[in-house]
C-alpha positions as CSV (number, residue, x, y, z in Angstrom):
1,L,-4.6,17.1,-5.9
2,T,-6.8,15.0,-6.9
3,W,-5.2,11.7,-9.5
4,G,-6.6,13.6,-12.5
5,G,-4.7,16.4,-11.4
6,I,-1.6,14.8,-11.0
7,I,-1.5,13.8,-14.0
8,W,-2.8,16.9,-15.7
9,I,0.0,18.8,-14.3
10,F,2.7,16.3,-14.8
11,N,1.3,15.5,-18.0
12,T,4.6,16.3,-19.7
13,Q,6.5,14.0,-17.5
14,I,7.4,10.1,-17.7
15,F,6.6,9.4,-14.2
16,A,3.6,11.3,-13.8
17,Y,1.3,8.2,-14.0
18,R,3.6,6.5,-11.3
19,I,3.6,9.4,-9.3
20,A,-0.1,9.3,-9.2
21,V,-0.9,5.9,-8.3
22,G,1.8,5.9,-5.6
23,T,0.0,8.9,-3.8
24,M,-3.6,7.0,-4.5
25,T,-2.2,3.8,-2.9
26,L,-0.4,5.8,0.1
27,F,-3.7,7.5,0.6
28,V,-5.8,4.3,0.3
29,I,-3.5,2.5,2.6
30,I,-3.8,5.4,5.4
31,G,-7.7,5.4,5.3
32,L,-8.1,1.9,5.5
33,V,-5.8,2.0,8.3
34,I,-7.7,4.7,10.0
35,L,-10.7,3.2,9.3
36,L,-9.8,-0.5,10.7
37,K,-8.6,1.3,13.8
38,W,-12.0,3.8,13.7
39,K,-13.9,0.5,13.2
40,R,-12.3,-1.4,16.2
41,E,-12.4,1.1,18.3
42,L,-16.8,1.1,18.0
43,K,-16.8,-2.4,17.8
44,P,-19.1,-2.6,20.8
45,I,-21.1,-0.6,19.7
46,N,-21.2,-1.7,16.0
47,E,-21.9,-5.0,16.9
48,Q,-25.8,-4.9,17.0
49,F,-25.9,-2.9,13.9
50,S,-23.2,-5.2,12.2
51,T,-24.9,-6.8,8.9
52,V,-22.2,-8.5,7.5
C-alpha cells in the first residue's frame, strides 16, 4: 500500500492519518538502516568514487 492508498482506504477513520504517517516513518527508518548498512559494507569500494 502507498501513503495515499492508506488514507483513501481509511478515509472515514480518525486515526487514518496517524496510521499512514506511522507506516511511512517505519518504512523510512528501515530504509535508512538498510542503506547505511549497505553503504558501510561497500565503503572501501565507494571511497574512490565518493564526492561528498
